[in-house]
C-alpha positions as CSV (number, residue, x, y, z in Angstrom):
1,X,-23.9,90.0,-40.5
2,X,-25.2,91.1,-37.2
3,X,-23.2,92.8,-34.6
4,X,-23.9,93.3,-30.9
5,X,-23.2,96.4,-29.1
6,X,-20.3,96.4,-26.7
7,X,-21.1,96.0,-23.0
8,X,-21.4,99.1,-21.0
9,X,-18.1,100.5,-19.8
10,X,-19.4,100.3,-16.2
11,X,-19.2,96.4,-16.2
12,X,-17.9,95.3,-12.9
13,X,-14.3,94.2,-13.1
14,X,-15.2,90.8,-11.6
15,X,-17.5,90.2,-14.6
16,X,-14.8,91.1,-17.1
17,X,-12.4,88.8,-15.2
18,X,-14.8,85.9,-15.3
19,X,-15.4,86.4,-19.0
20,X,-11.7,86.5,-19.6
21,X,-11.3,83.2,-17.6
22,X,-14.0,81.5,-19.6
23,X,-12.3,82.5,-22.9
24,X,-8.9,81.4,-21.6
25,X,-10.5,78.0,-20.7
26,X,-11.6,77.7,-24.3
27,X,-8.3,78.8,-25.8
28,X,-7.4,75.3,-27.2
29,X,-8.6,73.6,-30.4
30,X,-9.1,70.4,-28.4
31,X,-11.3,72.1,-25.8
32,X,-13.2,73.9,-28.5
33,X,-13.7,70.5,-30.1
34,X,-14.9,68.9,-26.9
35,X,-17.4,71.7,-26.3
36,X,-18.6,71.2,-29.9
37,X,-19.0,67.5,-29.4
38,X,-20.9,68.0,-26.1
39,X,-23.2,70.6,-27.7
40,X,-25.5,67.9,-28.8
41,X,-25.5,65.9,-25.6
42,X,-23.4,64.0,-23.1
43,X,-20.5,61.9,-24.2
44,X,-18.0,59.4,-22.7
45,X,-14.3,59.9,-23.0
46,X,-13.9,57.2,-25.6
47,X,-16.5,58.9,-27.8
48,X,-14.6,62.1,-27.5
49,X,-11.4,60.4,-28.4
50,X,-12.9,58.9,-31.5
51,X,-14.6,62.1,-32.6
52,X,-11.5,64.4,-32.1
53,X,-8.9,61.8,-33.2
54,X,-6.6,62.6,-30.3
55,X,-5.3,60.4,-27.4
56,X,-7.3,59.6,-24.3
57,X,-4.8,61.2,-22.0
58,X,-5.0,64.4,-23.9
59,X,-8.8,64.5,-23.9
60,X,-8.7,63.7,-20.1
61,X,-6.3,66.5,-19.6
62,X,-8.5,69.0,-21.5
63,X,-11.6,67.8,-19.7
64,X,-9.9,68.5,-16.4
65,X,-9.5,72.2,-17.5
66,X,-13.1,72.4,-18.6
67,X,-14.2,70.9,-15.3
68,X,-12.1,73.2,-13.2
69,X,-13.7,76.1,-15.2
70,X,-17.1,74.7,-14.6
71,X,-17.8,74.5,-18.3
72,X,-18.5,70.7,-18.1
73,X,-19.8,68.4,-15.5
74,X,-19.0,64.7,-15.0
75,X,-21.4,62.1,-13.9
76,X,-20.1,58.6,-13.1
77,X,-22.2,55.8,-14.7
78,X,-21.0,52.3,-13.7
79,X,-17.3,52.1,-14.9
80,X,-17.4,55.2,-17.2
81,X,-17.9,58.9,-16.7
82,X,-20.2,60.9,-18.9
83,X,-19.4,64.5,-19.6
84,X,-22.0,67.1,-20.3
85,X,-22.0,71.0,-20.7
86,X,-23.0,72.8,-17.6
87,X,-25.2,75.1,-19.7
88,X,-25.8,75.9,-23.4
89,X,-24.3,79.3,-23.3
90,X,-20.7,78.1,-23.9
91,X,-21.9,75.9,-26.7
92,X,-23.3,79.0,-28.5
93,X,-20.1,80.9,-28.0
94,X,-18.1,78.0,-29.5
95,X,-20.5,77.2,-32.4
96,X,-20.7,80.8,-33.3
97,X,-16.9,81.1,-33.3
98,X,-16.6,78.1,-35.5
99,X,-19.2,79.5,-37.9
100,X,-17.4,82.8,-38.0
101,X,-14.1,81.1,-38.7
102,X,-15.7,79.4,-41.7
103,X,-16.9,82.6,-43.3
């Protein structure tokens, strides 16, 4: 098991606040599941509903939180919206957390 050293104690308070907000945005099993599903590419809401086994309104509600937190982006394609991760960093956090929970 590898460990990382803690960040220096002189981290600016705004960086710590931003990290805290990111973790708060991920503090839901549905949102963790959405990020996991998006880690291998963009998905439509109906695909997320099928993969997670939850209702469409619930997925949409959690996508709104993730969009507000700038974790996912939305791109309209015809009559549907495709959701993708803004960057891969969040996917690494989530996938590592899932692997850690499985140990």
